[in-house]
Backbone as ProteinMPNN parsed JSONL, in Angstrom:
{"seq_chain_A": "MNNCLDGYVFEPRYLETIKKVTDRHLCSSKRLVCFRFDLHFHHDQNYNDPTVISRFIEAFKSRLKVWDSKRKSTSSIRFGFIWCREQAAGANWHYHVAFFFNMNAVSCWGKLELDRENLYCRILNAWASALNDNPYNVVGLVHTCKNGTYHLEQSNPNFSMVYSDLMKRLSYLAKVKTKQIGDGYRHFGCSQDILM", "coords_chain_A": {"N_chain_A": [[0.839, -1.185, 0.0], [0.387, 2.274, -0.66], [2.139, 5.016, 0.919], [1.008, 7.443, 0.735], [-2.028, 8.701, -0.268], [-4.941, 9.809, -1.913], [-4.544, 12.372, -0.896], [-3.862, 12.008, 1.753], [-1.477, 11.268, 4.307], [0.027, 8.305, 5.43], [0.601, 6.186, 8.263], [3.2, 3.971, 8.183], [3.556, 1.651, 9.82], [0.984, 1.119, 10.708], [-0.338, 0.604, 8.312], [0.961, -1.761, 7.623], [0.125, -3.407, 9.725], [-2.653, -3.5, 9.249], [-2.712, -4.912, 6.819], [-1.547, -7.302, 7.694], [-3.417, -8.277, 9.599], [-5.699, -8.595, 7.971], [-4.74, -10.475, 6.06], [-4.161, -12.608, 7.765], [-6.721, -13.412, 8.459], [-7.67, -14.152, 5.97], [-6.135, -16.382, 5.499], [-7.321, -18.116, 7.197], [-10.003, -18.189, 6.498], [-11.588, -18.993, 3.608], [-13.645, -17.676, 2.54], [-14.269, -14.527, 3.267], [-15.582, -11.804, 5.15], [-15.708, -8.31, 5.541], [-16.634, -5.625, 7.58], [-17.127, -2.177, 7.67], [-17.438, 0.469, 9.935], [-18.426, 3.33, 11.94], [-17.993, 4.783, 15.166], [-19.53, 7.026, 17.306], [-19.863, 9.771, 19.674], [-22.281, 11.384, 21.834], [-23.086, 14.646, 20.807], [-23.453, 16.668, 22.644], [-21.989, 16.04, 24.837], [-18.851, 15.961, 26.444], [-16.637, 13.644, 25.898], [-14.161, 11.722, 27.411], [-12.851, 9.268, 27.922], [-10.673, 7.02, 27.023], [-10.66, 4.263, 27.323], [-13.015, 3.265, 26.502], [-13.214, 1.973, 24.042], [-12.102, -0.542, 24.46], [-13.957, -1.586, 26.255], [-16.153, -1.639, 24.565], [-15.35, -3.57, 22.597], [-15.08, -5.856, 24.231], [-17.712, -6.078, 25.201], [-19.023, -6.552, 22.789], [-17.848, -9.001, 22.022], [-18.825, -10.663, 24.059], [-21.543, -10.707, 23.459], [-21.403, -11.918, 20.991], [-20.487, -14.45, 21.708], [-22.712, -15.436, 23.111], [-24.588, -15.554, 21.031], [-23.251, -17.393, 19.389], [-23.406, -19.693, 20.938], [-26.033, -20.398, 20.617], [-26.61, -20.778, 17.929], [-27.113, -22.934, 15.047], [-25.367, -23.552, 13.043], [-22.235, -24.997, 12.063], [-20.071, -23.651, 11.209], [-17.194, -21.861, 11.971], [-16.951, -18.674, 13.596], [-14.769, -16.877, 13.517], [-13.761, -14.219, 14.284], [-12.373, -10.933, 14.065], [-10.693, -7.728, 14.424], [-10.045, -4.231, 13.662], [-9.239, -0.998, 14.784], [-9.337, 2.609, 14.961], [-8.703, 5.683, 16.638], [-9.803, 8.959, 16.361], [-9.724, 12.551, 16.135], [-11.416, 15.28, 14.982], [-12.578, 18.422, 14.071], [-14.404, 18.838, 16.151], [-15.2, 18.673, 19.742], [-15.215, 16.094, 20.719], [-13.652, 12.883, 20.196], [-13.737, 10.202, 17.749], [-14.375, 6.863, 16.536], [-13.072, 4.751, 14.018], [-13.866, 1.652, 12.672], [-13.188, -1.749, 11.785], [-14.587, -4.861, 11.267], [-13.964, -8.328, 11.021], [-15.116, -11.428, 9.665], [-15.701, -14.945, 9.246], [-17.257, -15.633, 6.312], [-19.034, -17.712, 5.986], [-20.299, -17.871, 8.366], [-21.128, -15.299, 9.188], [-22.614, -12.882, 7.205], [-23.884, -10.493, 6.559], [-25.171, -7.228, 7.609], [-27.768, -7.336, 8.549], [-31.127, -6.134, 9.243], [-31.184, -2.652, 9.836], [-32.265, -2.009, 12.464], [-33.588, -1.697, 15.781], [-33.675, -4.223, 18.404], [-33.313, -6.694, 17.12], [-31.935, -9.863, 16.164], [-29.098, -9.623, 15.065], [-26.042, -8.646, 13.349], [-25.774, -5.803, 13.283], [-27.38, -4.96, 15.488], [-26.041, -6.22, 17.599], [-23.627, -4.82, 17.583], [-24.582, -2.198, 18.049], [-25.789, -2.516, 20.603], [-23.548, -3.257, 22.068], [-22.01, -0.922, 21.916], [-23.706, 0.822, 23.277], [-23.59, -0.389, 25.787], [-20.87, 0.012, 26.401], [-20.877, 2.751, 26.661], [-22.463, 2.994, 28.799], [-25.216, 3.405, 28.452], [-28.594, 3.618, 27.164], [-29.648, 1.491, 24.517], [-31.501, 2.668, 22.744], [-30.852, 5.305, 22.869], [-28.481, 5.538, 21.526], [-28.679, 5.046, 18.856], [-28.166, 6.76, 16.606], [-25.445, 6.97, 16.82], [-23.9, 4.943, 15.871], [-22.535, 4.407, 12.868], [-23.027, 2.875, 9.895], [-20.9, 2.318, 7.229], [-21.163, 3.661, 3.949], [-21.083, 1.534, 1.187], [-19.454, -0.149, 2.669], [-19.119, -2.857, 3.138], [-17.332, -5.72, 2.514], [-16.964, -8.539, 0.593], [-14.894, -11.179, 0.394], [-14.054, -13.652, -1.601], [-12.001, -16.232, -2.172], [-12.003, -17.92, -4.338], [-13.234, -16.532, -6.284], [-13.041, -14.898, -9.418], [-12.754, -12.132, -9.278], [-11.402, -11.61, -6.972], [-8.816, -10.42, -6.425], [-9.216, -7.763, -7.156], [-11.247, -6.966, -5.366], [-9.911, -7.363, -2.961], [-7.861, -5.459, -3.224], [-9.419, -3.122, -3.284], [-10.47, -3.229, -0.698], [-8.135, -2.988, 0.871], [-7.397, -0.397, 0.187], [-9.577, 0.978, 1.231], [-9.383, 0.354, 3.97], [-6.988, 1.536, 4.545], [-7.521, 4.084, 5.283], [-7.817, 4.064, 8.016], [-5.258, 4.219, 8.834], [-4.304, 6.73, 8.454], [-2.387, 9.649, 9.181], [-3.275, 12.204, 9.835], [-5.474, 13.806, 12.121], [-5.036, 12.039, 14.233], [-3.404, 12.913, 16.228], [-3.921, 13.172, 19.157], [-2.848, 13.348, 21.721], [-3.152, 12.494, 24.412], [-1.815, 10.463, 25.56], [-2.808, 7.907, 25.298], [-3.489, 4.934, 23.346], [-4.192, 5.217, 19.835], [-4.759, 3.471, 17.882], [-5.565, 0.128, 17.197], [-5.811, -3.505, 17.226], [-7.075, -6.88, 16.762], [-5.211, -9.555, 18.111], [-5.239, -12.138, 17.403], [-7.217, -14.723, 15.809], [-10.532, -14.855, 16.769], [-12.863, -16.986, 18.302]], "CA_chain_A": [[0.0, 0.0, 0.0], [1.134, 3.525, -0.725], [2.156, 5.812, 2.143], [0.276, 8.679, 0.471], [-3.131, 8.384, -1.175], [-6.096, 10.696, -1.75], [-4.175, 13.54, -0.118], [-3.527, 11.64, 3.128], [-0.22, 10.591, 4.614], [-0.296, 7.152, 6.27], [1.61, 5.622, 9.153], [3.563, 2.67, 7.592], [3.331, 0.533, 10.759], [-0.45, 0.819, 10.736], [-0.643, -0.05, 7.033], [1.47, -3.128, 7.725], [-0.765, -4.134, 10.635], [-3.922, -3.718, 8.549], [-2.49, -6.011, 5.863], [-1.284, -8.523, 8.449], [-4.685, -8.763, 10.171], [-6.541, -9.055, 6.855], [-4.165, -11.707, 5.497], [-4.338, -13.669, 8.756], [-8.099, -13.908, 8.339], [-7.81, -14.825, 4.677], [-5.526, -17.717, 5.633], [-8.23, -18.93, 8.002], [-11.329, -18.236, 5.873], [-11.564, -18.85, 2.144], [-14.698, -16.696, 2.268], [-14.122, -13.562, 4.353], [-16.341, -10.563, 5.021], [-15.236, -7.206, 6.383], [-17.619, -4.558, 7.759], [-16.571, -0.904, 8.14], [-18.419, 1.341, 10.582], [-17.871, 4.366, 12.807], [-18.623, 4.948, 16.47], [-19.494, 8.428, 17.719], [-20.397, 10.129, 20.984], [-23.283, 12.451, 21.803], [-22.451, 15.952, 20.554], [-23.586, 17.567, 23.791], [-21.169, 15.534, 25.933], [-17.416, 15.931, 26.19], [-16.258, 12.311, 26.334], [-12.697, 11.651, 27.457], [-12.406, 7.99, 28.482], [-10.218, 6.213, 25.885], [-10.837, 2.821, 27.539], [-14.342, 2.899, 26.016], [-13.108, 1.044, 22.911], [-11.89, -1.884, 25.018], [-15.254, -2.027, 26.79], [-16.994, -1.961, 23.413], [-14.91, -4.839, 22.015], [-15.43, -6.934, 25.172], [-19.176, -6.209, 25.202], [-19.413, -7.19, 21.531], [-17.436, -10.406, 22.069], [-19.729, -11.413, 24.939], [-22.78, -10.913, 22.693], [-21.07, -12.881, 19.942], [-20.428, -15.767, 22.347], [-24.095, -15.855, 23.384], [-25.167, -15.945, 19.744], [-22.557, -18.603, 18.941], [-23.893, -20.843, 21.711], [-27.418, -20.701, 20.224], [-26.796, -21.035, 16.507], [-27.017, -24.334, 14.625], [-24.28, -23.71, 12.08], [-20.951, -25.466, 12.595], [-19.018, -22.791, 10.67], [-16.598, -20.989, 12.977], [-17.177, -17.25, 13.358], [-13.449, -16.322, 13.174], [-13.887, -12.77, 14.437], [-11.202, -10.091, 14.275], [-11.035, -6.317, 14.313], [-9.076, -3.137, 13.632], [-9.898, 0.269, 15.111], [-8.501, 3.784, 15.203], [-9.38, 6.787, 17.334], [-9.448, 10.224, 15.729], [-10.44, 13.751, 16.557], [-11.392, 16.305, 13.936], [-12.8, 19.782, 14.562], [-15.242, 18.874, 17.347], [-14.591, 18.411, 21.053], [-15.1, 14.655, 20.924], [-13.057, 12.031, 19.18], [-14.618, 9.168, 17.205], [-13.649, 5.645, 16.176], [-13.307, 4.018, 12.778], [-13.715, 0.244, 13.053], [-13.404, -2.806, 10.795], [-14.798, -6.195, 11.837], [-13.787, -9.434, 10.079], [-15.788, -12.675, 10.007], [-15.855, -16.011, 8.271], [-18.517, -15.344, 5.633], [-19.95, -18.834, 6.148], [-21.001, -17.693, 9.639], [-21.726, -13.952, 9.197], [-22.459, -12.369, 5.836], [-24.508, -9.184, 6.348], [-25.533, -6.465, 8.798], [-29.153, -7.517, 8.972], [-31.866, -4.875, 9.192], [-30.643, -1.631, 10.732], [-33.347, -1.704, 13.39], [-33.377, -2.206, 17.138], [-34.35, -5.433, 18.886], [-33.188, -7.813, 16.191], [-30.775, -10.741, 16.416], [-28.212, -9.514, 13.911], [-24.764, -7.992, 13.594], [-25.977, -4.391, 13.591], [-27.885, -4.802, 16.864], [-24.985, -6.598, 18.543], [-22.701, -3.683, 17.63], [-25.291, -1.093, 18.699], [-25.935, -2.823, 22.025], [-22.213, -3.245, 22.678], [-21.616, 0.478, 22.068], [-24.523, 1.348, 24.375], [-23.015, -0.932, 27.023], [-19.592, 0.683, 26.646], [-21.187, 4.123, 27.063], [-23.375, 2.915, 29.941], [-26.39, 4.126, 27.968], [-29.671, 2.81, 26.612], [-29.478, 1.339, 23.061], [-32.35, 3.609, 22.006], [-30.206, 6.623, 22.872], [-27.233, 5.54, 20.742], [-28.956, 4.618, 17.475], [-27.473, 7.617, 15.641], [-24.013, 7.04, 17.105], [-23.246, 3.856, 15.124], [-22.724, 4.704, 11.45], [-22.548, 1.877, 8.935], [-20.305, 3.064, 6.116], [-21.668, 3.401, 2.604], [-20.19, 0.606, 0.479], [-18.476, -0.566, 3.667], [-19.112, -4.311, 3.323], [-16.487, -6.355, 1.495], [-16.996, -9.998, 0.568], [-13.695, -11.668, -0.279], [-14.096, -15.091, -1.872], [-10.726, -16.479, -2.845], [-12.234, -18.65, -5.595], [-13.872, -15.611, -7.213], [-12.071, -14.253, -10.317], [-12.603, -10.718, -8.906], [-10.836, -11.542, -5.625], [-7.706, -9.462, -6.339], [-9.765, -6.417, -7.24], [-11.954, -6.699, -4.112], [-8.869, -7.259, -1.939], [-7.217, -4.164, -3.425], [-10.383, -2.104, -2.847], [-10.547, -3.282, 0.763], [-6.903, -2.424, 1.417], [-7.478, 1.059, 0.014], [-10.584, 1.486, 2.178], [-8.883, 0.224, 5.342], [-5.837, 2.421, 4.743], [-8.029, 5.3, 5.921], [-7.591, 3.916, 9.454], [-3.833, 4.425, 9.089], [-3.888, 8.091, 8.123], [-1.752, 10.371, 10.292], [-4.101, 13.364, 10.178], [-6.53, 13.683, 13.145], [-4.712, 11.08, 15.286], [-2.513, 13.513, 17.226], [-4.795, 13.569, 20.26], [-1.922, 13.785, 22.743], [-3.521, 12.179, 25.788], [-0.993, 9.358, 26.036], [-3.456, 6.62, 25.054], [-3.387, 4.444, 21.967], [-5.222, 5.633, 18.894], [-4.866, 2.42, 16.858], [-5.468, -1.202, 17.795], [-6.349, -4.612, 16.431], [-7.07, -8.193, 17.401], [-3.904, -10.212, 17.998], [-5.463, -13.507, 16.927], [-8.577, -14.961, 15.341], [-11.35, -15.18, 17.931], [-14.039, -17.855, 18.106]], "C_chain_A": [[0.883, 1.247, 0.0], [1.08, 4.25, 0.616], [1.478, 7.159, 1.963], [-0.787, 8.379, -0.585], [-4.281, 9.339, -0.876], [-5.784, 11.898, -0.854], [-3.804, 13.258, 1.321], [-2.128, 11.039, 3.193], [-0.541, 9.5, 5.627], [0.898, 6.728, 7.118], [1.962, 4.224, 8.634], [3.315, 1.486, 8.524], [1.861, 0.136, 10.795], [-0.886, 0.136, 9.438], [-0.213, -1.518, 7.072], [0.575, -3.983, 8.621], [-2.095, -4.456, 9.974], [-3.795, -4.89, 7.572], [-2.302, -7.333, 6.593], [-2.566, -9.121, 9.017], [-5.585, -9.314, 9.072], [-6.031, -10.382, 6.299], [-4.28, -12.879, 6.462], [-5.734, -14.275, 8.635], [-8.323, -14.62, 7.01], [-7.172, -16.214, 4.698], [-6.462, -18.666, 6.369], [-9.588, -19.138, 7.328], [-11.208, -18.011, 4.372], [-12.632, -17.86, 1.685], [-14.74, -15.75, 3.466], [-15.009, -12.354, 4.089], [-15.776, -9.546, 6.003], [-16.312, -6.122, 6.397], [-16.917, -3.319, 8.309], [-17.688, -0.066, 8.743], [-17.696, 2.32, 11.494], [-18.679, 4.452, 14.097], [-18.433, 6.392, 16.918], [-20.055, 8.581, 19.131], [-21.469, 11.195, 20.807], [-22.571, 13.805, 21.668], [-22.472, 16.865, 21.779], [-22.8, 17.088, 25.015], [-19.698, 15.566, 25.525], [-16.886, 14.62, 26.767], [-14.742, 12.175, 26.307], [-12.173, 10.387, 28.127], [-11.973, 7.07, 27.342], [-10.322, 4.708, 26.103], [-12.194, 2.343, 27.022], [-14.25, 1.889, 24.87], [-12.861, -0.382, 23.385], [-13.188, -2.431, 25.582], [-16.189, -2.422, 25.658], [-16.628, -3.323, 22.831], [-15.3, -6.002, 22.927], [-16.934, -7.153, 25.212], [-19.653, -6.888, 23.92], [-19.05, -8.673, 21.55], [-18.375, -11.23, 22.952], [-21.062, -11.669, 24.235], [-22.568, -11.933, 21.576], [-21.034, -14.301, 20.513], [-21.814, -16.303, 22.656], [-24.747, -16.327, 22.1], [-24.558, -17.255, 19.256], [-23.074, -19.838, 19.658], [-25.292, -21.272, 21.288], [-27.556, -21.143, 18.772], [-26.546, -22.501, 16.156], [-25.86, -24.593, 13.676], [-23.001, -24.187, 12.768], [-19.781, -24.635, 12.059], [-18.5, -21.855, 11.759], [-16.784, -19.528, 12.592], [-15.893, -16.57, 12.891], [-13.466, -14.792, 13.149], [-12.527, -12.107, 14.632], [-11.565, -8.638, 14.036], [-9.803, -5.434, 14.173], [-9.853, -1.874, 14.008], [-8.856, 1.389, 15.161], [-9.357, 4.862, 15.846], [-8.88, 8.085, 16.717], [-10.242, 11.365, 16.333], [-10.287, 14.805, 15.473], [-11.645, 17.663, 14.596], [-13.558, 19.825, 15.89], [-14.482, 18.558, 18.625], [-14.343, 16.922, 21.268], [-14.306, 13.976, 19.824], [-14.119, 11.06, 18.661], [-13.743, 7.98, 16.822], [-14.068, 5.17, 14.79], [-12.974, 2.558, 13.081], [-13.931, -0.651, 11.836], [-13.529, -4.127, 11.544], [-14.656, -7.222, 10.717], [-14.524, -10.669, 10.589], [-15.61, -13.69, 8.882], [-17.227, -15.806, 7.623], [-19.509, -16.496, 5.711], [-20.752, -18.733, 7.445], [-21.752, -16.363, 9.692], [-21.53, -13.374, 7.803], [-23.045, -10.982, 5.62], [-24.826, -8.519, 7.685], [-26.85, -6.938, 9.401], [-29.853, -6.172, 8.888], [-31.332, -3.911, 10.235], [-31.761, -1.107, 11.633], [-33.008, -2.287, 14.75], [-34.11, -3.518, 17.368], [-34.384, -6.555, 17.859], [-31.955, -8.627, 16.569], [-29.876, -10.69, 15.186], [-26.948, -8.749, 14.289], [-24.942, -6.534, 14.002], [-26.403, -4.194, 15.042], [-26.85, -5.219, 17.904], [-23.966, -5.463, 18.693], [-23.346, -2.522, 18.382], [-25.394, -1.319, 20.204], [-24.589, -2.817, 22.75], [-21.729, -1.814, 22.882], [-22.413, 1.135, 23.197], [-23.983, 0.872, 25.72], [-21.716, -0.218, 27.383], [-19.796, 2.114, 27.139], [-22.059, 4.173, 28.311], [-24.662, 3.685, 29.633], [-27.417, 3.124, 27.456], [-29.481, 2.689, 25.098], [-30.316, 2.323, 22.244], [-31.722, 4.997, 21.92], [-28.976, 6.686, 21.971], [-27.432, 5.142, 19.281], [-28.188, 5.456, 16.466], [-25.972, 7.687, 15.818], [-23.21, 5.922, 16.439], [-23.564, 4.073, 13.653], [-22.166, 3.567, 10.598], [-22.078, 2.628, 7.7], [-20.924, 2.67, 4.781], [-20.633, 2.575, 1.851], [-19.101, 0.082, 1.409], [-18.468, -2.053, 3.97], [-18.346, -4.94, 2.163], [-16.536, -7.865, 1.648], [-15.804, -10.481, -0.26], [-13.764, -13.189, -0.409], [-12.885, -15.428, -2.724], [-10.872, -17.248, -4.15], [-12.853, -17.751, -6.665], [-12.815, -14.958, -8.108], [-11.808, -12.782, -9.971], [-11.915, -10.54, -7.555], [-9.76, -10.465, -5.494], [-8.195, -8.032, -6.351], [-10.466, -6.035, -5.925], [-10.939, -6.523, -2.972], [-8.183, -5.891, -2.018], [-8.123, -3.027, -2.961], [-10.469, -2.056, -1.326], [-9.301, -2.665, 1.396], [-6.903, -0.894, 1.3], [-8.451, 1.645, 1.036], [-10.059, 1.442, 3.611], [-7.681, 1.119, 5.606], [-6.252, 3.724, 5.408], [-7.798, 5.265, 7.434], [-6.137, 4.177, 9.831], [-3.379, 5.851, 8.821], [-3.391, 8.809, 9.374], [-2.642, 11.515, 10.774], [-5.207, 12.964, 11.16], [-6.224, 12.658, 14.239], [-3.836, 11.685, 16.388], [-3.314, 14.059, 18.407], [-3.973, 13.993, 21.469], [-2.298, 13.49, 24.179], [-2.754, 10.98, 26.338], [-1.596, 7.982, 25.835], [-3.323, 6.223, 23.587], [-4.498, 5.031, 21.098], [-5.327, 4.656, 17.718], [-4.718, 1.073, 17.555], [-6.08, -2.257, 16.911], [-6.358, -5.885, 17.262], [-5.714, -8.844, 17.143], [-4.024, -11.636, 17.449], [-6.883, -13.591, 16.386], [-9.388, -15.479, 16.512], [-12.571, -15.992, 17.521], [-13.99, -18.58, 16.78]], "O_chain_A": [[1.969, 1.267, 0.579], [0.108, 4.123, 1.361], [1.376, 7.937, 2.911], [-0.479, 7.866, -1.66], [-4.558, 9.64, 0.285], [-6.659, 12.385, -0.138], [-3.46, 14.186, 2.053], [-1.667, 10.389, 2.254], [-1.292, 9.732, 6.574], [2.053, 6.897, 6.725], [1.093, 3.352, 8.641], [2.904, 0.421, 8.064], [1.533, -1.046, 10.901], [-1.697, -0.79, 9.457], [-0.936, -2.401, 6.61], [0.301, -5.142, 8.311], [-2.609, -5.564, 10.121], [-4.67, -5.753, 7.512], [-2.829, -8.362, 6.171], [-2.781, -10.329, 8.93], [-6.17, -10.385, 9.229], [-6.813, -11.31, 6.092], [-4.473, -14.017, 6.035], [-5.904, -15.493, 8.7], [-9.085, -15.585, 6.941], [-7.622, -17.117, 3.993], [-6.398, -19.881, 6.18], [-10.248, -20.15, 7.563], [-10.77, -16.949, 3.931], [-12.545, -17.284, 0.6], [-15.191, -16.127, 4.547], [-15.171, -11.931, 2.944], [-15.417, -9.874, 7.134], [-16.836, -5.747, 5.349], [-16.193, -3.403, 9.301], [-18.752, 0.094, 8.143], [-16.51, 2.162, 11.782], [-19.889, 4.223, 14.109], [-17.318, 6.915, 16.911], [-20.636, 7.655, 19.696], [-21.554, 11.832, 19.758], [-21.574, 14.061, 22.343], [-21.61, 17.731, 21.93], [-22.927, 17.657, 26.099], [-19.352, 15.235, 24.391], [-16.706, 14.497, 27.978], [-14.107, 12.478, 25.297], [-11.159, 10.43, 28.824], [-12.818, 6.402, 26.747], [-10.097, 3.94, 25.167], [-12.497, 1.152, 27.093], [-15.125, 1.033, 24.74], [-13.356, -1.33, 22.776], [-13.491, -3.612, 25.409], [-16.925, -3.404, 25.76], [-17.511, -4.147, 22.596], [-15.795, -7.023, 22.45], [-17.389, -8.296, 25.252], [-20.575, -7.702, 23.952], [-19.853, -9.512, 21.14], [-18.685, -12.375, 22.623], [-21.649, -12.739, 24.399], [-23.465, -12.716, 21.263], [-21.5, -15.242, 19.871], [-22.07, -17.494, 22.485], [-25.387, -17.378, 22.075], [-25.273, -18.128, 18.765], [-23.171, -20.911, 19.062], [-25.7, -22.399, 21.572], [-28.525, -21.817, 18.423], [-25.854, -23.214, 16.882], [-25.422, -25.733, 13.524], [-22.725, -23.825, 13.912], [-18.629, -24.886, 12.414], [-19.277, -21.142, 12.393], [-16.774, -19.182, 11.411], [-15.928, -15.766, 11.959], [-13.216, -14.168, 12.118], [-11.643, -12.66, 15.286], [-12.634, -8.346, 13.501], [-8.686, -5.824, 14.512], [-11.0, -1.705, 13.594], [-7.667, 1.15, 15.373], [-10.566, 4.94, 15.627], [-7.674, 8.286, 16.57], [-11.286, 11.168, 16.955], [-9.175, 15.173, 15.095], [-10.987, 18.007, 15.578], [-13.371, 20.756, 16.673], [-13.298, 18.223, 18.603], [-13.374, 16.536, 21.923], [-14.286, 14.426, 18.678], [-15.27, 11.104, 19.095], [-12.517, 8.086, 16.79], [-15.247, 5.183, 14.436], [-11.935, 2.259, 13.67], [-14.75, -0.351, 10.968], [-12.674, -4.467, 12.361], [-15.156, -7.023, 9.61], [-14.556, -10.929, 11.792], [-15.398, -13.33, 7.724], [-18.245, -15.807, 8.315], [-20.707, -16.286, 5.522], [-21.759, -19.421, 7.611], [-22.88, -16.303, 10.183], [-20.417, -13.373, 7.276], [-22.747, -10.344, 4.61], [-24.762, -9.146, 8.742], [-27.02, -6.937, 10.621], [-29.24, -5.175, 8.504], [-31.061, -4.295, 11.373], [-32.145, 0.061, 11.573], [-32.243, -3.245, 14.859], [-35.033, -3.876, 16.635], [-35.375, -7.277, 17.75], [-31.043, -8.119, 17.221], [-29.889, -11.605, 14.363], [-26.812, -8.269, 15.414], [-24.325, -6.081, 14.966], [-25.846, -3.351, 15.744], [-26.79, -4.629, 18.983], [-23.502, -5.181, 19.797], [-22.719, -1.928, 19.26], [-25.118, -0.412, 20.99], [-24.506, -2.417, 23.911], [-21.107, -1.512, 23.901], [-21.864, 1.91, 23.979], [-23.925, 1.642, 26.678], [-21.493, 0.119, 28.545], [-19.003, 2.629, 27.928], [-22.362, 5.25, 28.823], [-25.131, 4.497, 30.431], [-27.134, 1.932, 27.333], [-29.179, 3.689, 24.447], [-29.892, 2.762, 21.175], [-32.024, 5.768, 21.009], [-28.48, 7.775, 21.682], [-26.462, 4.926, 18.556], [-27.603, 4.895, 15.54], [-25.288, 8.38, 15.064], [-21.979, 5.952, 16.445], [-24.713, 3.942, 13.232], [-20.958, 3.331, 10.59], [-22.794, 3.487, 7.185], [-21.175, 1.493, 4.522], [-19.442, 2.888, 1.878], [-17.959, -0.11, 0.989], [-17.87, -2.474, 4.96], [-18.666, -4.725, 0.994], [-16.193, -8.406, 2.7], [-15.721, -10.222, -1.461], [-13.556, -13.916, 0.563], [-12.761, -14.966, -3.858], [-9.964, -17.233, -4.982], [-12.983, -18.157, -7.82], [-11.788, -14.506, -7.602], [-10.76, -12.241, -10.326], [-11.854, -9.422, -7.043], [-9.789, -9.679, -4.547], [-7.658, -7.181, -5.642], [-10.299, -4.92, -5.431], [-11.093, -5.642, -2.126], [-7.954, -5.247, -0.994], [-7.662, -2.081, -2.323], [-10.534, -0.979, -0.734], [-9.407, -1.901, 2.356], [-6.459, -0.194, 2.21], [-8.178, 2.686, 1.633], [-10.264, 2.382, 4.379], [-7.382, 1.432, 6.758], [-5.428, 4.396, 6.028], [-7.606, 6.307, 8.061], [-5.817, 4.34, 11.008], [-2.193, 6.154, 8.946], [-3.904, 8.604, 10.473], [-2.75, 11.763, 11.975], [-5.8, 11.893, 11.028], [-7.073, 12.423, 15.099], [-3.561, 11.017, 17.385], [-3.37, 15.27, 18.62], [-4.369, 14.918, 22.178], [-1.816, 14.166, 25.088], [-3.015, 10.533, 27.455], [-0.961, 6.98, 26.166], [-3.079, 7.057, 22.714], [-5.6, 5.303, 21.574], [-5.914, 4.979, 16.685], [-3.845, 0.902, 18.407], [-6.787, -1.943, 15.954], [-5.736, -5.961, 18.321], [-5.143, -8.689, 16.063], [-3.026, -12.255, 17.079], [-7.655, -12.638, 16.494], [-8.985, -16.434, 17.177], [-13.219, -15.705, 16.515], [-14.899, -19.347, 16.461]]}, "name": "protein", "num_of_chains": 1, "seq": "MNNCLDGYVFEPRYLETIKKVTDRHLCSSKRLVCFRFDLHFHHDQNYNDPTVISRFIEAFKSRLKVWDSKRKSTSSIRFGFIWCREQAAGANWHYHVAFFFNMNAVSCWGKLELDRENLYCRILNAWASALNDNPYNVVGLVHTCKNGTYHLEQSNPNFSMVYSDLMKRLSYLAKVKTKQIGDGYRHFGCSQDILM"}
C-alpha cells in the first residue's frame, strides 16, 4: 500500500498491521467478510475515556459468544477487528472500526433496526453498554459506512480487485491526520489472533 493516497499521509506501521490482520483472516477463511463502521459520541457531551473502545470490544465479544452458543451452524465465526481513534474539529473524538468474520457464519448487517438478532444490533448494544447508555439513545451514534461491506471469496475471479479495494478502504484507518490527540493513550489497535 502507498504511504500517500487521496491527499492523506499514512503511518507505515499501521498499514502493515492492517495487511497482516486481513491476510491472517484470509488464511483462516476462504470466504471472508469485512464490515466498516464508525462509532461516535453524543455531541452535547465531552467524552474523554479512551478505555471505552476496550469495553466496546469486550461487550461485543460477549454478545457474539451468546449468539454462537445458540446457533445451529458449525461454521466458525473467526472474528477479528481493527480500530482507530481520531479527533477532527469537534470536542469529541470518534472511532473508525473494521470487523472481520468467516462469511460462512456472518455475511450481512441484517436490518438496521433495534431489537433484532443480527450484527448491527450486537454492535449497537455493545456500544450502548460501553457508554453505559440505553441502546435507544445511541442509534445515531453507530454509522454503517456506505459501500463498507467487502466480501472476499478467494475462488472468485474478482478476488484481487476486491482485496485491493478493501486495502485502500482500510488504509483510511492508518492516516496520520486527526490522530494527534496527545492524551498518552493508543489511537490504533487490532485483534492479535482470530477469535471464536
